[in-house]
C-alpha positions in Angstrom: 75.3 91.5 90.0 71.7 92.3 91.1 69.0 94.4 89.6 69.2 98.1 90.7 65.9 97.9 92.5 67.4 95.3 94.9 70.3 97.5 95.9 70.7 100.5 98.2 72.4 103.6 96.9 75.0 105.3 99.2 75.9 108.9 98.2 78.7 111.3 98.8 77.2 114.7 98.6 79.0 117.8 97.3 79.6 118.8 101.0 81.4 115.5 101.5 78.6 113.9 103.6 78.0 110.2 103.1 74.5 108.9 103.5 71.9 106.4 102.4 69.9 107.5 99.4 66.6 105.7 99.8 65.0 107.5 96.8 67.9 107.0 94.5 67.7 110.7 93.4 70.1 112.6 95.6 72.8 114.5 93.8 76.4 113.3 94.3 78.6 110.4 93.6 76.8 107.1 94.3 77.8 103.6 95.2 75.5 100.6 95.5 75.4 97.7 98.0 72.8 95.0 98.7 70.1 95.6 101.2 71.6 93.9 104.2 74.0 94.7 107.0 76.4 91.9 106.0 77.1 93.7 102.7 77.9 96.9 104.5 80.2 95.0 106.9 82.0 93.4 103.9 82.3 96.9 102.2 83.8 98.2 105.4 86.3 95.3 105.7 87.4 95.7 102.1 87.3 99.6 102.1 85.0 99.5 99.1 83.2 102.7 100.0 86.5 104.5 100.6 87.7 103.4 97.1 84.4 104.3 95.5 84.2 107.8 97.0 88.0 108.4 96.8 88.1 109.5 100.4 88.4 107.8 103.8 85.1 106.8 105.4 85.1 107.0 109.2 83.8 104.1 111.4 81.1 106.5 112.7 79.7 106.8 109.1 79.6 103.0 108.8 77.7 102.7 112.1 75.2 105.3 111.0 74.7 103.6 107.6 74.2 100.3 109.5 71.4 101.8 111.5 69.8 103.3 108.4 70.0 100.0 106.4 68.7 98.1 109.4 65.6 100.3 109.4 65.1 99.7 105.6 65.3 95.9 106.0 
C-alpha cells in the first residue's frame, strides 16, 4: 500500500484501449501500479492488469506501457 500520489494509473478506455493516465483524470476503468518498470513486469508476470480489466492484455501493450513509465521515471 502506497499513497495514491506515488502510483501510476493505467486506464482501459471505453474503446478498450489500455494506456497510462498521467493526469489521473481519464475516463474508464483504472488500475494502479508503482512508478517503476519492475512493478509493471511483476504485473505482467502475474496477469494483474488482465484480471483488473477483465480482458487479455497483449505483450505489445506491456511494452508500450514500459516505454511510457520509463519516460515518467
